[in-house]
N, C-alpha and C positions, 0 to 999 in steps of 0.2 A: 483537957488541954493536951495537945500533941507535944512530944519532945523531939528535938532535932534528930536524935539517935533511934527513935522508934522505927522498927522494921528495917534497921540497917542491914540485917542479914538476909532479908527476904526480897527487897526491891532493888538490890544492886544490879545494874545492867552494864553492858559493855558497849562502847561506841562503834564497834564493828569497823567498817572501812574508814571511819573518821580518824581513827588512831594513827595509822601510818601516814595519812595525808597531813595531819597536824604535826607529826614528828618531822617528816621530810620537808614539808612546807615551812615549818618553823625554823629548821636548820638552815635552809636556803635563805630565808629572810634575815637570819642572824648574820650569815656570811656576807650577804650583799650590803646590809646596813652598816656593818662594822668595818669591812675591808675595802669597800668601793673607794677609789677607782682601780684597786689592785695593782698600782704602780710601785711594786716592791723594790727597794734598794737594799739588797742583802749585804751585810758586812759583818766582820767579826766583832763580838761584844764580850767584854769581861763581865763577871758577875756583878762587880760594882757598877759598871755602866748600865747594865740591865736594871738593877734596882733603882739607881738614881733617875732613870727615865720616868719612873712612875710618879704621877701626881697623886696627892692624897684626897683633896676635895673633888667633887664633880666639876666638870668644865662649865656647867650652867645649872640653874635651879631645876629645870625640867628634865635634865639627864636622868635623875634617879627614877622617877615614875616611868619615863619612856623606856629605860632599860628593863624595868620589871615587866612591862607589857611586852617588850620584844622577846623575852625568854619564856613567856607564859605558854604559847602554843607548843614549844619544844617540851616543856615540863608536862603538859597535859598529854601529849602523844606518847611520851616515854612511859609515864605512869600507867596509861591505859594498856599499852602493849605488855608491860611486865605483869600487870594485874591479870590480864587475860591468860598469861602463861602460868598462872597459879602461884606467883610469888606472894609471900606474906606482906601485910601492910608495912611492917617494920623494914623488911628488905627493900620494898619499893621506895620507901622514904629515903633510906640511905643511898640507894642507887641514883635517885633523882638528884639528891644533894651533891653526891660526888661527881656525877656526870655533868651537872650544871656548872660546878666549880671548874672541872677540868676543861670543859668547852670554853668557858670564859677565859681561863688561863692561856689556852692556845690562841684565842682571838687577841687578847691583850699582848701576848708575846709577838704575834705577827705584826701588830700595830707598831712595834718598835722599828720596823723597817718601812713604814709608810710615812712620807714627808709631812702630810697634813693630819696625821692621827697622833693622839697622845694617850698612852695607857694610863689607867687610873685605878687606885685602890678602891675608890668608891664604885667604879664599874664592876670590879670583882664581887663586891658585896651585893650591889643591886641586881646584877645578872643572876647570881646564885639565888637570891630571893625571888627573882622572876620565875626560875625553874620550880621552886617550892610553891609559888603562887599557882603555877600550872597544875601541880599535884593537888593542891587544895581545890582548884576549880574542877578537876576530875572527880574528886570525892563528892563535891556538892552536886555535880551533874549525875553521878552514879546513884546518889540518894536524893534525887531532886524531888520526889514525891514527899518524902519526910521533911525535907528542907522547906518545900512550898507550904506544907501543912503547918509547920512551926511558924512560918512568917504570917500565914493567914490568921492563925490563932492570936498572934501578937497584935495584928492590925485590926482585929475584930473588936478590940476594946477601944471605945471612942477616946478615952483619955490618952492612950498610947498613940493613936492616930493624930490627935491634935498636937502632941509633943513632936511627932515626926514632921508634921506640916510646919510648925514653928521653927524647928531646927533647919528644915530645908530653906525656908525664907531667910533665915540668918545667913546660911551659906551663900544664897543668891546676893545678899547685900555685901558680903565680904568680897565676892567675885566682882561685883560692880565697882566697888571702891578700888580693888586691885587693878582693874582695867583702867580706871581713871588715872591712877598714879603711874601706870606703866607707860602712858603716852606723854608724860611730862618730860621736859629736857632733863637728862640724867648724867651725872658725873662728867660735866664738861670740863675740859682741861684748860686752866688759865694760861698755860705756857704756849698755846698754839698761836701762830701768827695768821694774819689775814693775807690771802693771795688772790689776785685777779688774773685769770688767764692761764693758770698752771697750778701744779702741786710743787711742794718743795723738792720732791724727787725729780722734777723736770720732765715727767713722762705723761702728763695729761694736758698738753698744750691746746689752747683754744685760740681761734683766729676770728677777729671781728672788732667791734668798738663797744665801749661802755661809757656812759655818761650818767651823772646825777644819781649816784648810789647813796641811798639813805636807809638807815636801820633804826627802828624803834623797838623798845622793850614793852610795847603795848599794842593792842589791836585797834587800828583805825576803823571807824564805822564805815559802812558802804559809801555814804555820801562823801566823807572826807577822802576815802581811798580813790574815788573817781575824780575828785577835784585835783588830788595830788598826781594822779595819772596824767592829767591834761596839762598841769602847770607845776614843774619841779621847783619853781621859785617860792612856792607856798611852804616848802619844807621848813625854812627858818622861821616862818610865822606860825606854823603849826608844830611847835617844837616840844610839846609835852611828851616826855618819854623818848625824845630823840637822842640816840647814842652816838651816831656818826653820820656825817654828810660829806661825801667826797664828790665835788663837782666834776673832777677829772677833765678839766678844760685845758690842761697843759700850760698853765700860766707861770709856773715857777721853775723853769729850766730843768724839767725832768723829775721834779719832786711833787707828789700830789699830797696836798694837806687836807686834813679834816676841818671843815668850816666851823664845826662846833668847838674845836680846840680840845676835845676830850681824848681822841685816839691818836696813836703815832702816825707819822706821815708814811706814805708809800714811796718806794724807790723802784726804779726799773731794773730788771734782771734780764740777761740773755741778749741784750743789745747795748751798743755804745750810747752813753748819755747824750752825746751831741746829735745822734740820729733822731731823737724824739724830743729834744728840748723845744718848748713852746708849741708842741703839737697836742691835740686832743688824744685821749687814751685809745690809740689804735693798736691792737694786738696782732702782730704779724711776725711771730718768732720770738717776741719778748713778752714779759709779764711783769706785773707789779707785786711787790711784797712789802708788808709792813716792816719797818726797821726794828720794831720790838713786838713782843706778844701783845695781843689785844685783850689783856686780862680783864680790864674793867668792863668791856663790852660783853665778853663771855660770861662773866659772873652776874651781870645785870640780867642778861637773857635767861640764864639758868635759874635765877631767883624768881623771875616773873613767869617763866615758861610760856611766854607770849612773844609774838614777833610780827612786825610789819617791815617788809623790805621793798623799797622802790628803786628802780633803775631803768635806764634806757639802753637797749642793746641792739646791735645789728650784726648778725653772723656773716662771716665772709665765705662760709662753706656749709651747705646743707647736709653734708655727709660726715660731719665730725661726730665721733663716737668716743666712748670710754666710761662714763660721759666726760667729754672735754670740759674742763673747769672754767666756769665763768666767774664765780665768787666762791671761795672756800676758806673756812677756818679749820685748819687741819695740820697734822704732822706728816702724813704720807697718804697714799691711796687707800689705806685700810683703817686709819684712825682719824676721826674728825669730830668736830662739834656740829658744823653746819656746812652744807655744800649745795650750790646751785650750778647745774651743768647742762650741756647740750648732748643729746644722743640722737643723731639724725635730725628729724624735724621736731623732736620732742624735748620738752623742758623737764629736767629731772631735779627733784628736791630730796636731799638726805639730811637727817639730823640724828644726833645721838640721844636715844632715850632707852629706858629699860626694855621697851618693846623692840625697838629697831636695832639695838646693839651698837658696838663701838664704831662700826662702819656705816651705820644708818641704812642698812640694806635689807632689813627683815621686818617690814618691807621698805622699799623705797617708793617714791610717789612720782607718777608720770603724768604730765600734762601733754596730751597728744596734739600734734600739728600746730604748735605755737609758732614754729619757724617755717613760714610758707614762702619766704623770699629773703632778700638781703637788705631790705629797707629797715631803717631804725624803727623800733617799737618800744613804747613804755610798758613796763610790767610792774604790777603791785601784787605781792604775796603776803597773806596774813595767816596767822595761826593763833588760836585762842585757848589751846590746851585740849580742844575737842575736834575742831574743824580746821582743815587747811583750805584756803581759798585763793584763787589766782584770777586776775583780770588783766587783759592786755589791750593796748590802744587800737590794735587792728581789728580784732573781732568784737571787743567790748562785751564778750560773753563771759560770765562768771563760771569757772570750773571749780568744783569743791570735792573734798574728801571728808566725810564724817567718820572719824576713826572709832568713835564709840557708838554703839557697843560692838558691832559685828566684826569689823576689821581687827580691832584690838583683841577680841575674844579668839578669833581664828589663829592669829599669829602668836598669841601668848600661850594658849592652852591646847589648841588642836595641832597646829603645824609642828611644834616640837615633838609631838607623839607620832604624827604621820610622817615627819621627816621628808617633806616634799622636796622636789628638785629646786635648787637655789634660783633657777630661772623663773620659777613661779612667784618669787618674792618681789614682784613689781606690780603695784596697784595703779590702775588707770582711773583718772577722774571721769567716772561714768555713773550715772544714776542707777542703771540696772545692776551694775557690778556691786555698787555699795549696798543696795537693798538685798541682793542675794546673800551677802555676808550677814546683814542684820537679820534677815528671815531665818537663816541657819542658827544664829544665836538664840532668837526667841523660841524657835521650835525645840532646840536642845534643852534649854533651861526651864521652859514652861510646860512641856509635855509631862514630865514627872509630877509636876504640881497638879495638872489636870487629872492625872490618874489617881492621885491621893484624894482629890475632892470628890471622886465618883465611887470610892470604895464603900461597900455595904455598911461598914461600921457607923457611918454618919446617919444612916436611916433610923438609928436608935434615938436620934435627936428629934426635937420638934421641928416642923417644917420651917417655922420662922427663924430658928437658930441656924438651920442649914442654909437658908437663903442669905442670912446676914454674913455667914462665913464665906460663901461663894462670892457674893457681891464685894465683900471686903478684899478678897484676893484679886478679884477682877480690877478693882479701882485702886486700892491702896498699894498693892505690891509693885505694879509698874511705876507708880509715882515715887515710891521709896527707892526703887532702883535708879530712876533718873536723878533723884536728889543725891544718892551716893556717888553717882558719876559726875555730877556738877560740882560737888563740894570741893574736891582738891584743886580745881582750876578757878573756883570762884565764879563760874558761869551760872546763868539762870537755868531752871528746869525747862526742858523742851516738851511742851504739851503734845506735839504730834507724835513723838516717840513713846510717850506714856500711853497715848491712845492706841498706838500700834501694839504695844505690849498687852494692853487690855483685850484687843481683838484676838491676839494669838492665844491668850489664856482661855478666852471664851471658846475658840475653836478647839483647843486642846481638851477642855473640860467636857464640852457637849458633843463633839464629833470624834476626835482622834482617840481620846481615852476609852470611851465605850467600844470603839472598833478594835482597839488594841486588846482590851480585855476579852472580847468575843474570840479574837484570833488565838489568844493564849489558851482559852478554855477548850477550843476545838482541837488544838494541838495536843493538849493534855489528855483529851478523851481518846485520841488515836493511839497515844502511847500507853 
């Protein structure tokens, strides 16, 4: 049995040109990621002001691991350079610790003068740990042959390998369940009012007409949705789960009432009441706002985490952006429960979930080319906790987003680490785009499983046992993942997605994993 420290003094190597590249590149990455857009507003600060500006917890759950990864290249490069100069391990360790902390302190201090940045004690800790993680990575790389031998010895025991496979499958199930809960409506505020045609801040004005707005806390099936699309009068006959129905026919002297009697009535803002009395809901500088918060509606939608919205709209301008608010339940442009808006010819949907955030923009959902003219068109949008679907009366083509698993995985686990440009956080209802995200998810999570299933340790088993293990992983694991994702929303398992998972595990096990192992072995032989 090899020990991790065997030959530690004989196979230690230096990364050569990689060290300064890692150090300088890591430093630039840190400065750009933490200080962008560099719009400093310098001012005098007392010590008390400086200290009070620090938050203690991280601003988001993913900040801690992201900051560790951010400082890892810097720690790796610094440790490699100092080691090459003959510093002792103890001096290198202290140097990386001190330099990592001082660099973090400088960055956090500069963030005091950036309007959109908030210094944090948690960042001080995680960034410093990231530098130390870089040091650890350098030591592992430096002694990679000993480390690889230790790992191979451990995984050559079939019992250990089975334990690793079981643990990995458990992690996959936890990830799948976490993804499902992340796309449910989250922390909706009951105090928000409903507005049509604007925000409460009066800076997202929309121009056009709205009629027959209905909101359900359940998902109508495709047949019912299409019938409702064609005939809004069916709303009151198909009223199971109906939370609100505003005909918006202008029959009550400028006050729009909810026909179900459950929600507060809407009153006009931004125009004189006599200008719109007795007129349908035409938005041309004015907007509607609920007289009270729609707390019952928000709480019902939050509990079910399902939605059907039906309305008839006609835009007055194909160039409205912002997005201009058609329907919103929000406090201001940055805080919302739910928003439907127009951005050029596109229909934009935002809602607050753990995944999308308080503004509903990480990501927001874009239905392209819904507005191709100014004629009225009926729209039905549904959300069942997994899939957003939209159909309009002009095209009668269903556009859909399957949030699980790919989109949710990317925006919950990858994007916080990659810290992509905010403009990237808009997903268009497109089959190819959706499957690109799903394929990325399956490849990332199933390739390690495929590698584990091809390790030599399993050859100690009888062929029948190996076959049962591989077939079990091929069939059972994707099915369990689908069940974990369906459970929180109460939806049924999607067989097509389970079959797709099976296909990717098969490809990973029989094609990608062997190719990966051959590549690793060839690289090891060269070094």
